[in-house]
C-alpha positions in Angstrom: 0.0 0.0 0.0 1.4 3.4 -1.0 0.2 6.9 -1.3 0.6 8.9 -4.6 1.3 12.6 -4.8 -2.4 13.5 -4.5 -2.7 11.4 -1.3 -4.7 8.6 -2.9 -3.8 5.1 -1.8 -2.8 2.4 -4.2 -3.0 -1.2 -3.0 -1.6 -4.3 -4.8 -3.4 -7.6 -4.4 -2.9 -11.2 -5.0 -5.8 -12.0 -7.3 -7.8 -8.7 -7.4 -5.4 -6.5 -9.4 -4.6 -3.0 -8.2 -6.9 -0.8 -6.2 -7.1 3.0 -5.9 -8.5 4.1 -2.6 -8.8 7.2 -0.4 -9.6 7.9 3.2 -13.1 9.3 3.7 -14.3 11.8 6.3 -14.4 9.0 9.0 -10.8 7.9 8.1 -12.1 4.7 6.6 -10.4 3.5 3.4 -12.8 3.4 0.5 -12.4 2.1 -3.0 -12.3 4.6 -5.9 -11.3 2.2 -8.7 -10.2 -1.4 -9.2 -8.0 -2.3 -12.1 -7.8 -5.9 -13.3 -6.8 -7.9 -16.3 -10.0 -7.0 -18.2 -8.9 -3.4 -17.8 -5.6 -4.0 -19.5 -3.4 -5.2 -16.7 -0.9 -8.0 -17.4 -2.3 -10.1 -14.4 -4.5 -9.8 -11.4 -1.6 -10.9 -9.1 0.8 -8.1 -8.0 3.5 -8.8 -5.4 4.7 -5.2 -4.9 4.9 -1.9 -6.6 6.6 1.5 -6.5 5.6 5.0 -7.6 8.5 6.8 -9.3 9.3 10.5 -9.1 7.1 11.2 -12.2 4.1 9.4 -10.5 4.3 6.3 -12.7 3.4 3.1 -11.0 5.7 0.1 -11.6 4.1 -3.1 -10.5 5.9 -6.4 -10.0 4.2 -9.7 -10.8 5.3 -13.3 -11.4 6.0 -12.6 -15.1 8.0 -9.4 -14.6 7.2 -5.7 -14.2 4.3 -3.6 -15.6 4.1 0.1 -16.0 
């Protein structure tokens, strides 16, 4: 789980792709968007990821790295 420059939270999952979330007024994490294979991702299984200085997400999976 990592925050991007805008403060939104990105979560990598094992089986459910990547999730973009935010904290609501009650400090609960709520889902904004879920990205999966059917959205163009290489897989739904992501082991870890980084957000580089340009805001690009690099996500590691069993077959390599996706941008």
